[in-house]
C-alpha positions as CSV (number, residue, x, y, z in Angstrom):
1,M,0.1,0.1,-0.1
2,Y,1.0,3.6,-1.0
3,L,-0.3,6.8,0.6
4,G,-0.4,10.0,-1.7
5,D,-3.2,12.2,-2.1
6,L,-4.0,11.1,-5.9
7,T,-7.0,13.5,-6.4
8,G,-5.8,16.4,-5.3
9,S,-8.7,16.7,-2.8
10,G,-6.5,17.8,0.2
11,R,-6.4,14.1,2.1
12,M,-4.5,11.1,1.4
13,D,-5.5,7.9,-0.8
14,M,-4.6,4.7,-0.7
15,L,-2.8,2.8,-3.5
16,V,-2.6,-1.0,-3.7
17,V,-0.6,-2.8,-5.8
18,Q,0.2,-6.2,-7.3
19,P,3.4,-6.9,-8.4
20,D,4.5,-10.0,-10.7
21,G,6.2,-13.3,-9.4
22,G,7.2,-16.6,-9.3
23,I,7.6,-19.5,-7.0
24,D,11.1,-19.9,-8.1
25,D,12.0,-16.3,-7.9
26,R,13.3,-15.0,-4.5
27,Y,13.4,-11.7,-5.4
28,V,10.6,-10.3,-7.2
29,P,8.6,-8.0,-8.2
30,H,10.3,-6.9,-11.3
31,Q,7.2,-4.8,-12.3
32,V,3.7,-4.1,-11.6
33,E,0.7,-6.2,-13.0
34,A,-2.3,-4.4,-11.1
35,M,-2.9,-1.2,-8.8
36,T,-5.9,-0.2,-7.4
37,A,-6.6,3.4,-6.1
38,Y,-9.0,3.7,-2.9
39,S,-10.5,6.4,-1.2
40,L,-10.2,6.1,2.7
41,E,-13.6,5.0,2.9
42,G,-12.6,2.3,0.6
43,K,-14.4,3.4,-2.5
44,I,-12.8,2.4,-5.5
45,L,-11.3,5.6,-7.6
46,W,-9.6,3.6,-10.2
47,Q,-7.9,0.6,-11.3
48,V,-5.1,-0.4,-14.0
49,G,-3.9,-3.8,-14.6
50,E,-5.5,-7.1,-14.0
51,P,-5.7,-8.1,-10.5
52,S,-5.0,-11.4,-9.5
53,D,-5.7,-13.8,-6.6
54,H,-2.0,-15.1,-6.7
55,P,0.3,-12.3,-7.4
56,G,4.1,-11.7,-6.5
57,G,5.2,-11.3,-2.5
58,P,7.3,-8.9,-1.1
59,G,10.6,-10.3,-1.7
60,S,12.0,-6.8,-2.9
61,D,10.7,-3.5,-3.5
62,Y,8.0,-2.6,-5.6
63,P,8.9,-0.3,-8.3
64,V,6.4,2.7,-7.9
65,Q,6.4,6.0,-6.2
66,I,3.2,8.5,-5.8
67,Y,5.0,12.0,-6.7
68,D,4.0,15.1,-8.6
69,I,7.0,14.6,-11.2
70,D,5.6,17.5,-13.2
71,G,5.1,20.0,-10.7
72,D,1.8,20.8,-11.8
73,G,0.5,20.5,-8.1
74,Y,-1.0,17.0,-8.6
75,N,0.7,13.7,-7.9
76,E,1.4,11.2,-10.7
77,V,1.9,7.2,-10.1
78,L,5.3,6.4,-11.4
79,C,5.8,2.8,-12.0
80,V,7.4,0.0,-14.0
81,M,4.8,-2.2,-16.2
82,E,5.0,-4.1,-19.3
83,K,8.9,-3.7,-19.2
84,Q,8.6,-0.1,-19.9
85,F,8.6,2.9,-17.2
86,F,5.2,4.5,-17.1
87,I,3.7,7.8,-15.8
88,L,0.0,7.9,-14.6
89,D,-2.3,10.6,-14.3
90,G,-3.3,10.2,-10.2
91,K,-6.9,11.3,-10.4
92,T,-7.4,8.5,-13.2
93,G,-4.7,6.2,-13.4
94,E,-4.8,7.1,-17.5
95,K,-1.2,6.7,-18.9
96,K,0.6,10.3,-19.7
97,S,3.7,9.0,-20.9
98,S,5.9,6.0,-21.0
99,Y,9.5,5.5,-21.6
100,P,11.8,2.2,-22.4
101,L,13.8,1.0,-19.4
102,P,17.7,1.9,-19.7
103,S,18.2,-2.0,-19.2
104,E,16.0,-5.1,-18.5
105,E,17.3,-5.0,-15.3
106,A,16.5,-1.5,-14.0
107,H,13.3,-2.0,-12.3
108,D,14.6,-2.6,-8.6
109,C,13.0,0.6,-7.3
110,I,12.1,3.9,-8.0
111,I,14.1,7.0,-6.6
112,I,13.4,10.8,-7.1
113,A,16.5,12.9,-6.9
114,N,17.4,16.3,-7.9
115,L,20.4,16.0,-10.1
116,S,20.1,18.5,-12.6
117,G,20.0,21.6,-10.1
118,N,16.0,22.2,-11.1
119,S,13.6,23.9,-8.6
120,F,12.2,20.7,-7.4
121,P,13.4,16.8,-7.8
122,Q,12.2,15.7,-11.3
123,D,15.3,13.2,-12.0
124,I,14.8,9.6,-11.5
125,I,17.5,6.8,-10.6
126,L,16.6,3.4,-11.5
127,K,18.8,0.1,-10.3
128,D,19.0,-3.2,-10.8
129,R,19.0,-5.6,-7.3
130,Y,22.3,-5.0,-6.2
131,H,25.0,-3.8,-8.7
132,Q,24.2,-1.2,-10.8
133,M,22.0,2.3,-11.2
134,W,21.0,4.6,-13.6
135,A,20.3,8.3,-13.7
136,L,18.1,10.0,-15.8
137,D,16.4,13.3,-16.4
138,K,12.8,14.7,-16.5
139,D,13.0,13.6,-20.1
140,F,14.3,10.2,-19.4
141,E,17.4,10.9,-21.0
142,R,20.3,8.6,-19.3
143,L,22.7,11.2,-17.0
144,W,25.0,8.5,-16.3
145,T,25.5,5.1,-14.6
146,H,27.1,3.7,-11.8
147,K,28.3,0.1,-11.1
148,G,29.2,-0.9,-7.1
149,N,27.8,-2.5,-4.0
150,I,24.8,-0.1,-4.5
151,G,22.5,-1.8,-1.4
152,H,18.8,-1.8,-1.5
153,Y,17.7,1.7,-1.5
154,P,20.0,4.7,-2.2
155,W,19.5,7.7,-0.5
156,V,19.6,11.0,-2.4
157,F,20.6,14.2,0.0
158,D,22.2,17.5,-0.8
159,F,25.1,17.2,1.8
160,D,27.0,20.4,0.3
161,G,23.8,22.8,-0.1
162,D,24.8,23.7,-3.9
163,G,21.2,22.6,-5.1
164,Y,22.1,19.3,-6.2
165,D,21.5,16.0,-4.7
166,E,24.4,13.4,-3.7
167,V,23.3,9.9,-3.9
168,M,24.4,7.4,-0.8
169,A,24.4,4.6,-3.4
170,G,25.2,1.5,-0.6
171,Y,28.7,2.1,0.6
172,D,29.5,4.8,-2.1
173,L,28.8,8.7,-2.0
174,V,28.1,9.7,-5.6
175,N,27.9,13.2,-6.7
176,A,25.1,14.8,-9.0
177,K,27.5,14.1,-12.1
178,G,27.8,10.3,-11.2
179,E,31.5,10.6,-9.8
180,K,32.2,8.6,-6.7
181,L,33.5,10.9,-3.8
182,W,34.1,8.1,-1.3
183,S,33.5,4.9,-0.1
184,C,32.7,2.9,3.1
185,Q,35.8,0.6,3.7
186,P,35.7,-1.9,5.0
187,L,32.0,-3.1,5.1
188,D,30.8,-6.5,4.2
189,D,27.8,-7.6,2.6
190,H,25.8,-4.7,1.5
191,A,23.6,-1.7,2.9
192,D,20.6,-2.5,4.0
193,C,19.3,0.9,4.9
194,I,20.4,4.5,5.0
195,W,19.3,7.5,7.3
196,V,20.7,11.0,7.2
197,G,20.5,13.7,10.2
198,K,22.4,16.0,12.5
199,V,23.0,13.1,15.1
200,E,25.1,15.3,17.1
201,P,24.1,18.2,19.2
202,D,24.2,21.2,17.8
203,S,26.1,20.1,14.6
204,K,26.2,22.0,11.5
205,K,26.3,19.3,9.0
206,H,24.6,15.9,8.5
207,Q,25.7,12.4,9.6
208,I,24.9,9.3,7.6
209,V,24.1,6.4,9.7
210,I,24.3,2.8,7.4
211,G,22.7,-0.5,8.6
212,G,23.9,-3.7,7.1
213,S,26.5,-6.4,8.4
214,V,27.4,-3.7,11.1
215,T,26.0,-0.1,12.1
216,V,28.4,2.3,11.3
217,M,28.1,6.4,11.1
218,Y,30.3,8.8,8.8
219,D,30.3,12.1,8.3
220,H,29.6,13.4,5.2
221,R,33.3,14.0,3.8
222,G,33.6,10.0,4.5
223,Q,35.4,9.7,7.9
224,E,34.0,6.7,10.0
225,L,33.1,8.1,13.0
226,W,31.8,5.0,15.2
227,R,30.6,1.2,14.4
228,Y,28.6,-0.9,16.2
229,E,29.3,-4.4,16.2
230,G,27.0,-5.9,18.6
231,S,24.5,-7.2,16.0
232,V,24.6,-10.1,13.4
233,E,22.7,-7.8,10.5
234,S,21.1,-4.6,11.5
235,Q,18.6,-5.0,8.7
236,H,16.8,-1.6,9.7
237,I,18.1,1.4,11.5
238,S,16.4,4.8,11.8
239,L,17.1,8.3,13.8
240,G,14.9,9.7,16.3
241,K,14.8,11.3,19.5
242,F,13.6,8.5,21.4
243,R,15.2,9.6,24.8
244,D,15.7,13.0,26.5
245,D,18.0,11.5,28.9
246,Y,20.6,11.3,26.2
247,P,22.0,14.2,24.0
248,G,21.4,14.5,20.5
249,L,19.7,11.8,18.5
250,Q,19.5,8.0,19.0
251,V,19.6,5.5,16.5
252,A,16.7,2.7,16.6
253,G,17.9,-0.7,14.8
254,L,16.4,-4.2,14.1
255,D,19.0,-7.1,14.5
256,R,18.2,-10.5,12.5
257,I,20.1,-12.5,15.1
258,I,18.8,-16.1,14.1
259,R,17.6,-16.3,10.1
260,G,14.3,-18.7,9.8
261,D,13.3,-20.7,6.8
262,R,9.3,-19.5,7.4
263,E,8.3,-16.0,8.6
264,D,7.2,-17.3,12.1
265,T,10.9,-18.9,12.8
266,G,13.8,-17.7,13.4
267,K,14.3,-14.4,16.0
268,D,15.3,-11.1,15.5
269,G,15.4,-8.2,18.2
270,L,15.3,-4.1,18.3
271,F,18.0,-2.2,19.5
272,L,18.6,1.2,20.7
273,L,21.9,3.2,20.3
274,D,23.2,6.8,21.5
275,L,24.9,9.4,19.1
276,Q,28.5,7.4,19.8
277,G,27.2,4.2,19.1
278,K,27.0,3.0,22.4
279,E,24.1,0.7,23.1
280,I,21.3,1.7,25.1
281,W,19.2,-1.5,25.1
282,K,18.3,-4.7,23.0
283,E,15.3,-6.6,23.0
284,D,15.4,-10.3,23.9
285,R,12.1,-11.1,22.2
286,D,10.5,-14.4,23.9
287,S,8.6,-15.4,20.8
288,N,9.6,-16.3,17.1
289,G,10.0,-13.8,14.1
290,W,12.9,-12.5,12.1
291,L,11.1,-10.4,9.6
292,T,10.3,-7.3,11.4
293,I,10.2,-4.0,9.5
294,M,10.9,-0.7,12.0
295,E,11.1,2.8,11.2
296,T,10.6,6.3,13.2
297,I,6.9,7.8,13.7
298,R,7.6,11.5,15.0
299,N,3.6,12.7,15.2
300,W,1.5,9.8,16.6
301,D,0.2,11.9,19.7
302,D,1.4,15.3,21.5
303,Q,4.3,14.1,23.3
304,A,7.8,15.7,22.2
305,L,9.6,12.4,21.6
306,D,9.6,10.1,18.7
307,Y,8.2,6.6,18.6
308,I,9.5,3.1,17.2
309,L,6.8,1.5,15.0
310,A,7.6,-2.4,14.2
311,Y,5.6,-4.6,12.4
312,R,5.7,-8.0,10.5
313,R,6.9,-9.4,13.8
314,G,5.7,-12.9,14.0
315,G,5.4,-15.0,16.5
316,G,1.8,-13.4,17.3
317,V,3.3,-10.1,17.8
318,N,1.0,-7.4,16.4
319,P,2.3,-4.1,15.0
320,T,3.3,-2.0,18.2
321,I,4.7,1.6,18.9
322,Y,7.4,1.5,21.1
323,D,8.8,4.8,23.2
324,G,12.6,4.7,23.7
325,Y,12.7,2.4,26.7
326,M,11.1,-0.6,24.7
327,Q,8.0,-0.1,26.4
328,P,4.6,-0.5,23.9
329,V,2.7,2.7,23.7
330,V,0.0,1.3,22.0
331,T,-0.2,-2.7,20.3
332,F,-2.7,-2.8,17.6
333,P,-5.4,-5.3,17.8
334,V,-4.7,-6.4,14.1
335,D,-2.0,-7.9,12.3
336,G,-0.6,-6.9,8.7
337,Y,1.6,-4.8,6.8
338,V,1.5,-1.0,7.7
339,A,1.5,2.2,5.9
340,Y,1.5,5.7,7.8
341,G,1.2,9.4,7.3
342,D,-0.9,12.7,7.9
343,L,-4.2,11.6,6.0
344,I,-6.0,15.0,6.3
345,G,-3.2,17.5,6.9
346,N,-4.1,17.7,11.0
347,G,-0.2,17.1,11.8
348,Y,-0.9,13.8,13.4
349,D,0.3,10.7,11.4
350,S,-2.2,7.7,11.5
351,V,-1.3,3.8,10.9
352,I,-3.1,2.0,8.2
353,I,-2.8,-1.6,8.8
354,Y,-3.8,-3.9,5.8
355,D,-4.4,-7.6,4.9
356,Q,-5.8,-9.4,2.4
357,D,-9.5,-8.4,2.9
358,Y,-9.4,-5.1,5.0
359,A,-7.6,-1.5,5.9
360,Y,-7.7,-0.4,9.2
361,V,-7.1,2.9,10.1
362,Y,-6.2,4.1,13.4
363,A,-5.0,7.2,15.1
364,S,-4.3,8.4,18.7
365,Q,-7.5,10.5,19.1
366,P,-10.6,10.5,17.2
367,F,-10.9,12.6,14.0
368,S,-13.0,13.2,10.8
369,L,-11.7,12.0,7.8
370,H,-12.4,15.5,5.9
371,P,-9.7,17.8,4.8
372,I,-8.2,20.6,6.5
373,E,-7.5,22.3,3.5
374,D,-9.4,22.5,0.0
375,R,-6.2,22.0,-1.7
376,P,-4.0,18.9,-2.4
377,I,-1.5,17.7,0.0
378,K,2.3,17.8,-1.2
379,Q,3.9,14.2,-1.3
380,S,6.5,14.3,1.5
381,K,9.9,12.9,0.9
382,R,9.1,9.7,3.1
383,L,6.0,9.0,1.3
384,Y,7.7,9.3,-2.3
385,S,11.0,7.1,-1.1
386,V,8.8,3.9,-0.3
387,T,11.0,1.1,0.2
388,L,10.9,-2.3,2.2
389,Y,14.0,-1.1,3.7
390,P,13.1,2.4,5.1
391,G,15.5,5.2,4.9
392,G,15.1,8.2,5.7
393,E,16.3,12.0,7.1
394,Y,15.7,13.6,10.4
395,E,15.3,17.0,10.4
396,K,14.1,19.1,13.5
397,E,10.4,20.1,13.2
């Protein structure tokens, strides 16, 4: 499920996506087979493709994003379908344009960047599973390509403030021209997720925190500041101000301690680090499950501190919001995958839990689903950078 104001009504809509797939293909999808747009009340707005009773599963990212790529104030849906790159009208699902892929393998995910120095991001980065990415301008002309250990979802950010994004492509930082500036050394495996923020208090520059074989923090010039090796595989990390008894930001993470052969076997555990990479706590769960997805949720209620949202926990543990002490703030009454965001522009994030049959909308307090303002909601960077391996950036609000 993807969230975005597709209709321009001033509130979010839900886009439910089905990918292709196959029993023998571990890393699917490669493209989108069908999409259905719903209102928050569950009314079908439009549908493209032919929905299947047996679609592909979440073995890797879906090549889909919701974003206003042409700057007209209304969102489009960007996706890979029929082995092409499609731009669809968010209001109707009708095709606005399509382009050939730069490679038949360029379908692992979609990253929106500002590599051309435009007034807003209009460039597209496509990649294969692990080794190569292609940068394309707004007319889908190739800008450059880069090969390396690029990880799951490269994160784009303008570190030097010159109006052009750099790309943290796994373990390589690449500038807007595709030139490699520096690499993380030595790190094994690949980057599972990447976060950017001013972790150190009163810092004037942003730091980069990477989860993978270990959790590491670098400054923007490539100097390693610390590494946390108290995990087997830090599959997810995220930044937040989870504790007020520690300076700066903290790093929440998810360690895959024991990989299982099924979703409900194996074992993982959440952990929390301080700004120097020192462990504050680590979960020793008494249930199975090794495929948890976790990320920061900042605006659930009126509390000043951030929370940790964790789902796909397995072992009978439903999606849960935790505080910085690993105490549950709310455990939701249903299980499923999760999407979250400010649905109507009221400043609070709502959590949508969805399964094969229903989408359940939860909030910290009751509110009407009527939009606050009668104008389109601008898509946030988090919501146009959707990935199974949530990366992000943390700025003070």
